[in-house]
Backbone bond lengths (Angstrom), bond angles and torsions (degrees), N, CA, C in turn:
res aa  C-N    CA-C-N  psi(-1)  N-CA   C-N-CA  omega(-1)  CA-C   N-CA-C  phi
1 M - - - 1.459 - - 1.528 108.30 -
2 R 1.314 116.17 125.70 1.458 120.70 -178.43 1.520 109.81 -121.04
3 L 1.323 115.61 142.14 1.455 121.13 172.28 1.516 107.37 -127.63
4 T 1.318 116.18 114.72 1.457 121.97 -176.88 1.512 108.31 -119.60
5 Q 1.314 116.51 130.86 1.452 121.22 178.18 1.520 109.23 -121.35
6 G 1.341 115.89 111.53 1.451 120.68 175.93 1.505 109.80 -99.12
7 S 1.327 115.19 -161.78 1.456 118.84 -179.43 1.522 112.05 -71.32
8 S 1.350 118.27 -26.59 1.465 119.21 -176.74 1.524 113.80 -136.11
9 E 1.342 121.12 9.06 1.454 120.20 -177.06 1.524 112.00 -148.57
10 A 1.340 115.03 151.65 1.464 122.77 171.51 1.517 107.01 -122.94
11 D 1.342 117.60 125.41 1.459 122.35 -171.83 1.525 109.30 -121.49
12 M 1.341 116.49 123.86 1.457 121.29 177.60 1.522 108.67 -125.99
13 R 1.312 116.93 124.90 1.459 120.15 -176.47 1.528 110.23 -130.29
14 L 1.333 114.83 139.41 1.457 121.84 173.09 1.523 107.45 -128.29
15 T 1.323 116.83 117.07 1.460 121.42 -175.50 1.524 109.18 -120.66
16 Q 1.353 115.80 132.10 1.453 121.63 179.20 1.520 109.77 -129.55
17 G 1.332 117.22 110.21 1.459 124.51 171.41 1.518 115.63 49.35
18 S 1.364 115.18 -147.01 1.462 120.08 -179.80 1.521 111.82 -76.90
19 S 1.332 117.17 -30.45 1.461 121.40 175.43 1.524 107.46 -98.84
20 D 1.338 116.16 81.15 1.461 120.95 -169.48 1.519 111.90 -88.10
21 A 1.322 115.57 150.69 1.459 122.72 172.75 1.521 107.18 -113.01
22 D 1.310 116.06 123.24 1.462 121.50 -172.48 1.522 108.68 -120.87
23 M 1.318 116.10 121.89 1.454 120.94 178.37 1.520 108.72 -119.87
24 K 1.310 115.74 124.66 1.455 120.26 -178.37 1.527 109.52 -126.41
25 I 1.291 115.28 134.77 1.459 120.78 171.85 1.524 106.91 -123.79
26 T 1.313 116.38 115.79 1.454 121.50 -177.68 1.518 108.36 -121.04
27 T 1.312 115.65 129.32 1.453 120.54 179.13 1.517 108.93 -123.33
28 G 1.339 116.52 110.49 1.449 121.31 177.90 1.512 110.17 -103.67
29 S 1.319 115.23 -164.83 1.457 118.82 -178.98 1.521 111.88 -72.58
30 S 1.353 118.48 -27.25 1.464 119.77 -177.39 1.519 113.93 -131.77
31 D 1.338 120.99 -0.06 1.462 120.55 -176.77 1.524 111.27 -140.76
32 A 1.341 114.29 152.74 1.461 122.07 173.10 1.519 106.73 -124.57
33 D 1.333 117.02 124.10 1.457 121.88 -172.01 1.524 109.34 -123.26
34 M 1.337 116.40 123.43 1.455 121.14 176.82 1.524 108.87 -123.61
35 Q 1.306 116.63 123.86 1.455 121.09 -178.33 1.522 109.20 -127.79
36 I 1.337 115.48 134.06 1.459 121.71 172.92 1.527 107.17 -124.02
37 T 1.323 116.94 116.56 1.460 121.88 -178.19 1.522 108.60 -120.52
38 T 1.329 116.80 130.65 1.460 121.47 -178.82 1.517 110.13 -127.39
39 G 1.334 117.34 106.63 1.454 125.47 168.69 1.520 115.89 49.36
40 F 1.349 115.62 -147.71 1.454 121.87 -179.02 1.530 111.30 -73.07
41 S 1.349 117.30 -41.46 1.462 121.55 175.29 1.520 107.49 -90.52
42 E 1.328 116.88 83.81 1.455 120.98 -166.91 1.523 112.70 -88.61
43 A 1.315 115.32 142.42 1.463 122.52 172.34 1.519 107.15 -114.51
44 D 1.308 116.58 121.49 1.465 121.74 -171.34 1.523 108.99 -121.46
45 I 1.316 115.74 120.42 1.464 121.36 176.72 1.518 107.66 -117.39
46 E 1.323 116.26 121.18 1.452 120.73 -179.67 1.525 109.33 -122.60
47 L 1.299 114.96 131.28 1.461 120.59 174.52 1.516 107.68 -123.71
48 T 1.315 116.09 113.62 1.453 121.39 -176.61 1.514 108.55 -122.25
49 L 1.314 116.18 125.53 1.454 121.47 178.10 1.521 108.32 -116.22
50 G 1.331 117.17 109.66 1.451 121.02 177.80 1.508 110.04 -104.26
51 T 1.319 114.56 -164.62 1.457 119.49 178.95 1.516 111.19 -67.16
52 S 1.348 118.16 -38.85 1.464 120.44 -174.29 1.520 113.76 -127.68
53 E 1.357 120.89 8.76 1.451 120.16 -177.28 1.519 111.88 -147.51
54 A 1.338 114.83 150.57 1.461 122.53 171.77 1.519 107.03 -124.58
55 D 1.330 117.23 124.86 1.457 122.13 -171.62 1.524 109.42 -123.37
56 M 1.336 117.06 122.46 1.456 121.73 175.34 1.522 108.93 -120.23
57 R 1.319 116.67 129.65 1.459 120.42 -179.03 1.522 109.87 -132.66
58 L 1.321 115.27 138.09 1.459 121.52 173.83 1.520 107.65 -126.97
59 T 1.324 116.69 115.34 1.458 121.66 -175.61 1.520 109.00 -123.80
60 R 1.336 116.22 131.85 1.456 120.80 178.23 1.518 110.66 -131.73
61 G 1.348 115.95 112.54 1.457 124.05 168.10 1.518 115.89 49.07
62 S 1.366 115.72 -145.22 1.460 121.06 -177.08 1.521 111.90 -78.78
63 S 1.354 117.89 -33.06 1.461 119.16 173.63 1.519 106.87 -98.82
64 E 1.322 116.06 88.94 1.458 121.54 -167.36 1.521 112.27 -89.46
65 T 1.310 114.99 145.31 1.458 122.44 173.53 1.516 107.11 -113.65
66 D 1.314 115.91 119.90 1.464 120.78 -173.45 1.524 108.82 -117.74
67 M 1.313 115.89 119.98 1.455 121.36 179.83 1.525 108.24 -121.74
68 R 1.307 116.40 119.94 1.453 119.71 -175.80 1.526 110.31 -125.46
69 L 1.306 115.92 135.71 1.457 122.17 172.38 1.520 107.72 -124.15
70 T 1.311 116.17 111.52 1.458 121.60 -175.75 1.516 108.64 -120.71
71 R 1.314 115.96 128.52 1.453 120.78 178.33 1.516 109.14 -122.52
72 S 1.332 117.05 116.63 1.450 120.57 172.54 1.513 107.96 -116.08
73 S 1.328 116.57 -171.07 1.456 118.91 -175.33 1.521 112.18 -71.36
74 S 1.352 119.20 -20.58 1.467 119.94 -176.04 1.517 114.29 -127.33
75 E 1.353 121.18 -0.39 1.453 119.92 -177.24 1.516 112.02 -150.22
76 T 1.333 114.78 153.23 1.454 122.79 172.42 1.522 107.11 -125.39
77 D 1.327 116.46 122.13 1.459 121.55 -172.11 1.526 109.21 -122.65
78 M 1.335 117.00 122.40 1.457 121.75 174.64 1.526 108.63 -120.29
79 R 1.317 115.98 129.01 1.461 119.95 -178.67 1.519 109.87 -131.38
80 L 1.323 115.25 137.73 1.459 121.72 172.77 1.518 107.44 -125.36
81 T 1.327 116.91 114.83 1.460 122.15 -175.11 1.521 108.89 -120.79
82 R 1.339 116.30 131.70 1.454 121.10 178.65 1.520 110.55 -130.86
83 G 1.349 116.54 108.99 1.458 124.46 168.24 1.518 115.76 45.90
84 T 1.367 115.49 -136.03 1.460 121.03 -178.44 1.518 111.44 -74.11
85 N 1.337 116.97 -47.35 1.464 121.13 175.78 1.517 108.15 -87.66
86 E 1.322 117.01 90.39 1.455 120.21 -173.76 1.522 111.81 -91.65
87 A 1.325 114.93 140.47 1.461 121.64 173.80 1.519 107.13 -110.50
88 D 1.303 116.46 121.81 1.461 122.02 -172.89 1.525 108.91 -117.32
89 M 1.317 115.87 118.69 1.454 120.99 179.10 1.525 108.55 -119.48
90 R 1.306 116.64 120.59 1.452 120.06 -176.31 1.527 110.16 -125.19
91 L 1.297 115.77 136.32 1.461 122.15 173.07 1.521 107.49 -123.73
92 T 1.315 116.24 111.40 1.458 121.92 -175.96 1.513 108.53 -119.46
93 R 1.313 115.47 128.46 1.450 120.64 177.98 1.519 109.38 -120.81
94 G 1.337 116.02 114.11 1.454 120.56 176.39 1.509 110.31 -102.35
95 T 1.329 115.16 -160.38 1.460 119.65 179.56 1.516 111.16 -67.81
96 S 1.347 117.72 -38.50 1.463 119.60 -174.27 1.519 113.37 -131.10
97 E 1.351 120.33 12.60 1.450 119.80 -176.24 1.518 111.53 -143.75
98 T 1.341 114.71 152.49 1.455 122.84 172.99 1.522 107.24 -126.54
99 D 1.333 116.21 122.02 1.456 121.72 -172.58 1.523 109.10 -121.49
100 M 1.339 117.30 123.65 1.458 122.27 174.89 1.524 108.54 -123.24
101 R 1.324 115.53 128.73 1.463 119.76 -178.63 1.521 109.50 -132.10
102 L 1.327 114.84 139.83 1.458 121.16 172.40 1.519 107.23 -125.97
103 T 1.327 116.84 114.70 1.460 122.19 -175.35 1.521 108.56 -120.71
104 R 1.316 116.13 131.80 1.457 121.18 176.89 1.513 109.63 -124.60
105 G 1.365 116.45 124.59 1.453 120.80 -178.06 1.504 112.11 -82.06
């Protein structure tokens, strides 16, 4: 287990054998990034905070589940995607409209 503190980041890693589990916490001037990776069937959680957006993603292996929350100055977008039969849910807010869509493939 290592804890390294540089001028702009803190890094924590836990590695186990060939099927390793990797945890990283990175703090920069404008973003915070957290990643959890597990072996061949990986689960990835990313939290990124920028100047105008917040992004959350959950990815698992070949049948991936992707969850995104994006905030910009004019829209809020939420998406849920699952494998071949994807379910897409979007909430978009513009200056004069609110759009909600549910799409199933």
